[in-house]
Backbone as JSON, one array per atom type, in Angstrom:
{
  "sequence": "MEDGEVLYTDLYLLSETDEKGIVKYASDSFLKVANMSEEDIIGQPHNIVRHQDMPRAAFKSLWDDVQSKGFWTGYVKNARKGGGFYWVYATVLRSVDKSGQTKYVSIRVKPSREDIQKAIELYTTLD",
  "N": [[17.05, -28.23, -9.4], [15.98, -25.18, -10.78], [17.43, -22.78, -13.09], [18.34, -19.67, -11.74], [17.0, -19.86, -9.35], [16.68, -18.82, -6.04], [17.93, -19.84, -3.06], [17.14, -20.03, 0.35], [17.61, -19.73, 3.9], [15.95, -21.16, 6.77], [13.58, -19.07, 7.25], [11.06, -16.76, 8.34], [8.93, -15.19, 6.19], [7.3, -12.31, 6.13], [4.37, -10.37, 5.46], [2.02, -7.68, 5.09], [-1.08, -6.62, 3.82], [-3.49, -4.2, 2.6], [-7.1, -4.18, 2.12], [-7.21, -4.1, -0.62], [-4.99, -5.34, -1.5], [-2.63, -3.92, -1.36], [0.65, -3.43, -0.32], [1.46, -2.92, 3.01], [3.25, -3.56, 4.96], [6.39, -5.18, 5.16], [8.53, -7.73, 6.14], [12.0, -7.72, 7.16], [13.28, -10.09, 6.39], [11.66, -10.98, 4.27], [12.04, -8.85, 2.46], [14.77, -9.18, 1.95], [14.96, -11.78, 0.73], [13.33, -11.36, -1.5], [14.81, -9.49, -2.76], [14.4, -6.73, -2.47], [13.75, -3.32, -1.43], [12.18, -1.44, 1.22], [11.13, 0.79, 0.0], [10.74, -0.15, -2.57], [8.53, -1.84, -2.37], [6.53, -1.17, -0.4], [3.34, 0.21, -0.48], [2.82, -0.75, -2.98], [1.11, -3.08, -5.18], [0.71, -6.39, -3.88], [1.12, -8.38, -5.7], [3.36, -7.71, -7.09], [5.47, -9.37, -6.68], [4.7, -11.66, -7.93], [5.36, -14.51, -9.79], [5.73, -15.19, -13.26], [5.22, -17.83, -13.98], [3.28, -18.77, -12.31], [0.08, -20.08, -12.21], [-3.05, -18.49, -13.0], [-5.27, -19.68, -11.86], [-4.38, -20.64, -9.42], [-4.18, -18.36, -7.84], [-6.79, -17.51, -7.91], [-7.97, -19.53, -6.41], [-6.69, -18.98, -3.98], [-7.8, -16.4, -3.29], [-10.53, -17.03, -3.27], [-10.65, -18.91, -1.14], [-9.65, -17.36, 1.01], [-11.63, -15.43, 1.2], [-13.93, -17.0, 1.75], [-13.23, -18.81, 3.84], [-11.46, -17.45, 5.43], [-8.78, -17.9, 5.41], [-5.87, -19.19, 3.63], [-3.69, -21.7, 2.4], [-0.74, -22.64, 0.69], [1.56, -23.37, -2.03], [3.85, -21.18, -3.54], [5.44, -19.67, -6.26], [7.61, -17.09, -6.39], [8.73, -14.03, -7.87], [11.9, -12.37, -7.97], [13.23, -9.1, -7.48], [15.15, -7.85, -10.1], [15.62, -10.29, -11.21], [15.5, -13.89, -11.13], [14.06, -16.24, -8.78], [12.02, -17.54, -6.06], [10.71, -20.09, -3.97], [7.86, -20.47, -1.84], [6.06, -21.65, 1.03], [3.02, -20.66, 1.76], [0.87, -19.02, 4.08], [-2.07, -17.3, 4.18], [-3.93, -14.95, 5.87], [-7.05, -13.5, 6.65], [-7.99, -10.55, 8.28], [-9.72, -8.37, 10.5], [-9.44, -5.17, 11.69], [-9.8, -3.12, 14.71], [-11.05, -0.82, 13.83], [-12.58, -1.71, 11.81], [-11.41, -2.15, 9.39], [-10.33, -4.25, 6.78], [-7.6, -6.47, 6.53], [-4.82, -8.32, 5.19], [-2.68, -10.84, 6.14], [0.34, -12.36, 5.42], [2.23, -15.21, 5.89], [5.16, -16.76, 5.27], [7.17, -19.62, 4.57], [10.1, -21.63, 3.95], [9.64, -24.16, 1.6], [9.9, -27.78, 1.27], [12.06, -29.55, -1.06], [10.74, -31.68, -2.21], [8.04, -30.96, -1.87], [7.99, -28.66, -3.44], [8.42, -29.78, -5.98], [6.04, -31.26, -6.25], [4.21, -29.14, -6.32], [5.0, -27.87, -8.69], [4.35, -29.86, -10.55], [1.55, -29.96, -10.16], [0.8, -27.3, -10.85], [1.45, -27.18, -13.53], [-0.68, -28.4, -14.69], [-2.72, -26.64, -14.5], [-4.58, -23.83, -15.75]],
  "CA": [[16.86, -26.8, -9.17], [15.96, -24.4, -12.01], [18.29, -21.61, -13.13], [17.81, -18.45, -11.17], [16.33, -20.03, -8.07], [17.4, -18.36, -4.86], [17.65, -20.66, -1.89], [17.3, -19.26, 1.58], [17.55, -20.55, 5.1], [14.63, -21.22, 7.41], [13.14, -17.74, 7.68], [9.65, -16.41, 8.16], [8.79, -14.03, 5.33], [6.0, -11.76, 6.55], [3.89, -9.13, 4.85], [0.63, -7.31, 5.38], [-1.66, -5.74, 2.81], [-4.85, -3.73, 2.89], [-8.15, -4.97, 1.46], [-6.99, -4.08, -2.07], [-3.74, -6.04, -1.81], [-1.5, -2.99, -1.36], [1.56, -3.79, 0.76], [1.61, -1.96, 4.09], [4.38, -3.99, 5.77], [7.18, -6.32, 4.68], [9.62, -8.01, 7.08], [13.36, -7.66, 6.61], [13.61, -11.36, 5.72], [10.94, -10.96, 2.99], [12.75, -7.91, 1.59], [16.06, -9.77, 1.57], [14.76, -12.88, -0.22], [12.74, -10.78, -2.71], [15.79, -8.53, -3.28], [13.72, -5.44, -2.54], [13.8, -2.41, -0.29], [10.83, -1.0, 1.6], [10.69, 1.75, -1.03], [10.32, -0.92, -3.75], [7.31, -2.64, -2.2], [5.47, -0.54, 0.4], [2.45, 1.0, -1.33], [2.66, -1.43, -4.25], [0.31, -4.31, -5.09], [1.53, -7.53, -3.46], [1.46, -9.22, -6.85], [4.63, -7.27, -7.65], [6.39, -10.51, -6.58], [4.12, -12.83, -8.6], [6.17, -15.05, -10.89], [4.92, -15.45, -14.47], [4.89, -19.25, -14.08], [2.16, -19.11, -11.43], [-1.21, -20.04, -12.93], [-4.09, -17.62, -12.44], [-6.17, -20.51, -11.06], [-3.85, -20.75, -8.06], [-4.53, -17.14, -7.11], [-8.25, -17.52, -7.75], [-8.18, -20.4, -5.25], [-6.25, -18.23, -2.81], [-8.78, -15.38, -2.94], [-11.79, -17.7, -2.92], [-10.51, -19.48, 0.2], [-9.5, -16.29, 2.0], [-12.94, -14.79, 1.38], [-14.92, -17.91, 2.33], [-12.75, -19.47, 5.05], [-10.64, -16.55, 6.22], [-7.35, -18.24, 5.28], [-5.45, -20.04, 2.52], [-2.31, -22.17, 2.45], [-0.31, -23.24, -0.56], [2.91, -23.14, -2.52], [3.89, -20.07, -4.48], [6.71, -19.29, -6.87], [7.67, -15.64, -6.44], [9.82, -13.41, -8.62], [12.76, -11.43, -7.24], [13.63, -7.9, -8.21], [16.42, -8.04, -10.77], [15.7, -11.63, -11.77], [15.51, -15.02, -10.21], [12.81, -16.57, -8.12], [12.1, -18.34, -4.85], [9.46, -20.78, -3.61], [7.42, -20.35, -0.45], [4.82, -22.25, 1.5], [2.38, -19.46, 2.3], [-0.42, -18.97, 4.76], [-2.65, -15.96, 4.1], [-5.03, -14.81, 6.83], [-7.84, -12.26, 6.61], [-8.19, -10.01, 9.62], [-10.4, -7.09, 10.56], [-8.96, -4.46, 12.87], [-10.81, -2.49, 15.56], [-11.78, 0.21, 13.09], [-13.38, -2.36, 10.78], [-10.64, -2.27, 8.16], [-9.83, -5.59, 6.46], [-6.21, -6.58, 6.1], [-4.38, -9.67, 4.92], [-1.34, -11.12, 6.64], [0.93, -13.52, 4.78], [3.36, -15.8, 6.59], [5.73, -17.71, 4.32], [8.36, -20.35, 4.99], [10.75, -22.39, 2.89], [9.11, -25.52, 1.43], [10.87, -28.83, 0.93], [12.23, -29.79, -2.5], [9.67, -32.61, -2.6], [6.8, -30.19, -1.98], [8.12, -27.78, -4.62], [8.21, -30.61, -7.16], [4.61, -31.55, -6.33], [3.55, -27.91, -6.74], [5.32, -27.68, -10.12], [3.53, -30.82, -11.29], [0.16, -29.51, -10.1], [0.61, -26.04, -11.54], [1.53, -27.37, -14.99], [-1.98, -28.88, -15.15], [-3.7, -25.55, -14.37], [-4.57, -22.8, -16.8]],
  "C": [[16.93, -26.06, -10.51], [16.96, -23.25, -11.92], [17.6, -20.43, -12.51], [17.12, -18.61, -9.84], [17.24, -19.58, -6.94], [16.96, -19.22, -3.69], [17.91, -19.81, -0.66], [17.16, -20.2, 2.76], [16.14, -20.49, 5.69], [14.28, -19.87, 8.02], [11.63, -17.67, 7.59], [9.62, -15.14, 7.32], [7.39, -13.49, 5.57], [5.66, -10.52, 5.74], [2.44, -8.92, 5.24], [0.16, -6.38, 4.26], [-3.01, -5.23, 3.29], [-5.83, -4.56, 2.08], [-8.0, -5.0, -0.06], [-5.69, -4.76, -2.47], [-2.53, -5.14, -1.88], [-0.65, -3.26, -0.12], [1.7, -2.62, 1.74], [2.82, -2.28, 4.97], [5.07, -5.16, 5.09], [8.35, -6.5, 5.64], [10.97, -7.92, 6.37], [13.72, -8.93, 5.86], [12.9, -11.45, 4.36], [11.67, -10.05, 2.02], [14.05, -8.51, 1.07], [15.88, -10.85, 0.5], [14.2, -12.36, -1.54], [13.68, -9.78, -3.4], [15.17, -7.15, -3.46], [14.0, -4.61, -1.3], [12.36, -2.07, 0.08], [10.28, -0.05, 0.54], [10.19, 1.03, -2.28], [8.92, -1.49, -3.59], [6.2, -1.97, -1.39], [4.66, 0.39, -0.52], [2.2, 0.4, -2.7], [1.72, -2.63, -4.08], [1.21, -5.5, -4.74], [1.93, -8.4, -4.64], [2.69, -8.73, -7.6], [5.65, -8.42, -7.61], [5.84, -11.76, -7.27], [5.02, -13.25, -9.77], [5.25, -15.41, -12.06], [4.52, -16.91, -14.63], [3.68, -19.64, -13.22], [0.85, -19.0, -12.2], [-2.23, -19.15, -12.21], [-5.03, -18.41, -11.53], [-5.68, -20.65, -9.62], [-4.23, -19.53, -7.23], [-6.03, -16.98, -6.96], [-8.61, -18.37, -6.54], [-7.81, -19.68, -3.96], [-7.33, -17.25, -2.37], [-10.13, -15.99, -2.57], [-11.74, -18.24, -1.5], [-10.42, -18.4, 1.27], [-10.85, -15.63, 2.27], [-13.93, -15.72, 2.09], [-14.5, -18.5, 3.68], [-11.96, -18.55, 5.98], [-9.15, -16.85, 6.15], [-7.12, -19.07, 4.02], [-4.03, -20.49, 2.81], [-1.98, -22.81, 1.11], [1.11, -22.83, -0.92], [2.89, -22.09, -3.6], [5.32, -19.86, -4.97], [6.69, -17.78, -7.05], [8.88, -15.17, -7.24], [10.61, -12.48, -7.7], [13.03, -10.22, -8.11], [15.0, -8.15, -8.83], [16.61, -9.42, -11.36], [15.81, -12.7, -10.71], [14.15, -15.21, -9.57], [13.08, -17.36, -6.86], [10.72, -18.92, -4.58], [9.15, -20.54, -2.15], [6.22, -21.25, -0.21], [4.14, -21.13, 2.27], [1.09, -19.77, 3.03], [-0.88, -17.53, 4.72], [-3.87, -15.94, 5.0], [-5.74, -13.48, 6.62], [-8.1, -11.83, 8.05], [-8.93, -8.68, 9.51], [-9.95, -6.39, 11.83], [-10.12, -3.78, 13.62], [-11.64, -1.44, 14.84], [-12.63, -0.37, 11.96], [-12.68, -2.53, 9.44], [-10.13, -3.71, 7.98], [-8.37, -5.51, 6.06], [-5.89, -8.05, 5.91], [-2.93, -9.81, 5.38], [-0.86, -12.4, 5.96], [2.18, -13.93, 5.53], [3.9, -16.89, 5.67], [7.0, -18.33, 4.89], [8.9, -21.13, 3.78], [10.14, -23.79, 2.79], [10.22, -26.52, 1.13], [10.97, -28.97, -0.59], [11.11, -30.7, -3.01], [8.35, -31.86, -2.79], [6.83, -29.23, -3.17], [7.86, -28.59, -5.88], [6.73, -30.95, -7.34], [3.84, -30.32, -6.81], [3.79, -27.65, -8.22], [4.44, -28.6, -10.96], [2.07, -30.41, -11.3], [-0.06, -28.28, -10.96], [0.72, -26.18, -13.07], [0.21, -27.9, -15.55], [-3.05, -27.8, -15.12], [-3.52, -24.54, -15.49], [-4.19, -21.47, -16.21]]
}
């Protein structure tokens, strides 16, 4: 385990953004693990929790898949407000509401240590 990693129990961390990635909803469990309040994140770009170690290629893959397939799954290292980080296994889904507005829903759970290690190894090979 790296310094600053925050471990959490088996929770679902949920959020919803608009088509531009602006956070419209964050579950209490997401706020707790990210060490944020609703005021910290609602109305902000979701990448406010992006950790500097995450390669840009991982997020390009995320957006490419969400646009072409309507979903993406993968491992993400997120930053916490005030320092530290946490890993998630994320599923991002694209949805269109009745008014035709696109939104993105992210459902995240705690990955295994083995899966985190595999993600670290993969991400060190990406630019």
